[in-house]
N, C-alpha and C positions, 0 to 999 in steps of 0.2 A: 504494500500500500504506500503510494507516494504521499509525502507530506510537504506542503509548500507554505512558506511564510510570505504573505502578501504585503511586503514592505521593503523599502530601500533603506530603512533606518539601521545604522550600524549598532545602535543600542539594543534594538529588538533582536537583531541577529545574534549578538553576544549573549543576550538573555536566553534565547531558545537553545543556543549551543550548550548551555549548562545542563540541559536534560539529556544530552548525548544521544539524541534520536536523529537519525539521518534526515536531512531536509534540504530543500533548495529555496532560494529567495527569488521572488519575482516582484518587480515594482508594479503596483496597480496604477492604472490610469483613471483616477477618480477626481472629480471637481470637489474640493473641500470647502467651497463657499457655504456659509450657513444659510439656511432658508429663513425667510422673514418670520420673526417671532420665535425661532427655534431656540430652545434652552440649551445650555452647554451639555447637559446630560444627554438630551435627545440627539444633539449633533454628534457626540462621540459614539453613541450606539449606532446611529445611521451610517456614519462613515466606516466604522469597523465592519459592518455588514456589507456595505457597498464594495469595500476593498476585497473582501472574501469572495463575493459574488462575481466581481470583475475577473479575478484570477481563475475561479472555478469555470467560467465560461471558456477560458483559453486552454484549460487543462482538465478535460473530463476524466472522472475517475479518481482524481486526487482529493485528499483532505486538505483544506486550505484554512490557514489562520489569518484573520484580519484583526487589526487592532488600531485604536486611535485614542489619543489622550487630549483632553481639554482642561486647562486650569482656569479657575474662576475665583473672583473675590466678590462677595455680595451679589452673586448671580451673574456678574459681568465676565465675559471670557477674557483671558490673558493669553496673548500669542507668544511666539518665539521672538525675542528682541531683534536678532539679526545684526546688532552693532553694540559697541561699548556704550555709546551715549544712551541708547534706548534701554539697555540692560540696567544702567545706572538709574534711570527714571523708574523702571519697574521695581527694582529693589528698594528705592526710597519710598515708593507707594506701598510696598508690601511690608515694610518695617513695622513690627509690632502687631501684625494682622495675621489672620488665619486664611490660608489659601486651600481651596478644595480642588483636588485633582480627580477628574473622571477618567479612569483607564478602562475603556470599553474593549471587549473581546468578543470575536465571533469565530466559531469553527463551523465550516460548511463543507459538505461533500457533494454539492450539486443537487441533492434531493432534500436533505434536511439540514437544519442549522441549530446551533445553540448560541445564545447571546447573553452577555452579562456585563454589568458596569461595576467595577471595583473602585470604591471611593477611598481616597487618602486625604486626611486633613493635616496640613503642615502649619504649625504655629511658628511664625518667624519671630526672632528676638527683635528688640529695638536696636537698630543698626546705626552706627555712626557713618558719616561720609567716608572716613578713612577706611573703615572695615569694608565698606562696599567697594571702593576703588581698589583696595589691595586684593580682595577676593576676585574681582573681575580681571585684574591683571594676571593673577595666578592661573585661574581655571578657564577663563574665556568661554562662559556658558551661553554663547550667543545663539545656539541652535536648540535651546532648551526652554520650554514654556515656564515662566516664573523666574528665569535667569539664575537658577541654583541647581546644581547637580548633587542630589542627595547621596549618590553613590560615591561621591568624592568629597572635596573640601566644603562643598555646599552644606553638608550636614552640620557644620559649625555655625551656620546662620540660623539654625532652628532651636526653639525651646522645647518642642514636642512634635511627635508625628503619630497619627492614629489611623490604623488600617487593619483589615483582616488579613492582608497579604503584603509583607514588606517589600516584595519585588514590584508591586503595582506602580509605585512612584517612578520607577525607571522606564515604564511604558509597556511592559508585558507582564501581566499578573500570572505568575507561574503556578500558584496553587490552584486558581480557577482553571487555568489552561490544562493542567494535569487531569483534573476532574473531567473536563470536557473531552480531552483526547481519549480517556478510558471509555467514555460512552460511545466513541467512534471505533473502538477496538484497538486503540494504540495505547499500550501501557508503557509509560516512559521508563519504568524500571526494566521490564523484560526486553523492550525494543532497544533501549540504550545498551543493555548488556550484550545484545547480539551484534551491535555495531563494531 
């Protein structure tokens, strides 16, 4: 059974590699523009399913993993900053606040699918301008929603993190994914052991 990760994200690729299950990665061609009035949670769920469906259509018979993450503060989405200046603005805005990350996941085999949103709440410390600038110079998290990599030095920006799955914050919730894969006949323990 072929397993495909519908993503060009190196972070998701690295996360899925932890399971030691053979897979290939295919970049999905999906418009990620939010629909009018769409909530961040609904957006992440819709996009994870759309990514999985797009790759399923190209690879019949494969089991496809789609994932999408949207960060929000007070219900408003926070995108990837893309630059030092925008990351600085983001972290100044997030200082002392709680950010909610919706890490949606879809596993699809072309006939049926499972869909889940794993939520992580990150409580940012009150950050000084010096801390923000120093952090951004060291880690350069410009391709990360919320401008902080929790898997790296960004964890030092946090006061607390709350989630049922500690891997969800990185963009691919592995606990939920393992549960879903088992329902499609792929047990990460036994498939990984055979690899």
